[in-house]
C-alpha positions in Angstrom: 36.0 26.9 117.0 36.3 25.5 113.5 37.8 22.1 112.8 41.5 21.8 112.1 42.5 21.2 108.5 44.8 18.4 107.6 48.2 19.6 106.2 48.0 18.2 102.7 51.7 17.9 102.3 51.8 15.7 105.4 48.8 13.6 104.4 50.6 12.7 101.1 53.8 11.6 103.0 52.5 10.0 106.1 49.8 7.5 106.9 48.6 6.0 110.2 48.6 2.3 111.0 45.9 0.6 113.0 48.1 0.5 116.0 48.8 4.2 115.8 52.3 4.2 114.3 53.2 6.8 111.6 54.3 5.1 108.3 56.1 6.7 105.4 57.9 5.8 102.2 61.6 5.9 102.3 63.6 8.2 100.1 66.4 7.5 97.5 64.5 5.1 95.3 63.7 7.4 92.4 66.7 7.8 90.2 70.5 7.0 90.0 69.7 3.4 91.0 72.6 1.8 89.1 75.2 2.6 91.8 73.0 1.4 94.7 73.2 -2.2 95.7 70.3 -4.6 95.2 70.1 -5.1 99.0 69.9 -1.4 99.6 67.2 -0.9 97.0 65.2 -3.9 98.4 65.3 -2.4 101.9 64.2 1.0 100.6 61.0 -0.6 99.3 59.9 -1.4 102.8 57.9 1.2 104.7 59.6 3.3 107.3 58.1 4.1 110.7 58.6 7.5 112.5 60.4 7.4 115.8 58.6 8.0 119.0 59.7 11.7 119.3 57.8 13.5 116.5 54.9 11.1 116.4 52.8 13.3 118.7 53.4 16.4 116.6 52.5 14.6 113.4 49.3 13.2 114.8 48.2 16.4 116.5 49.2 19.2 114.2 49.7 17.7 110.7 47.1 14.9 110.6 44.4 15.9 113.1 41.6 14.1 111.2 43.6 11.0 110.2 
């Protein structure tokens, strides 16, 4: 059986931490920033972590080699 290929779209969006969490960059920080508050923009800079539900699917199906 051949190796599973990594879904490239997922590998560009998600990364795995050392403890096994799935990390991603938050949305809404690209344009139309004048109407967003400074606090909101500052919190959007921090990485987001995927909830426990879809973590198994992301690790097994989308990032099998990661």
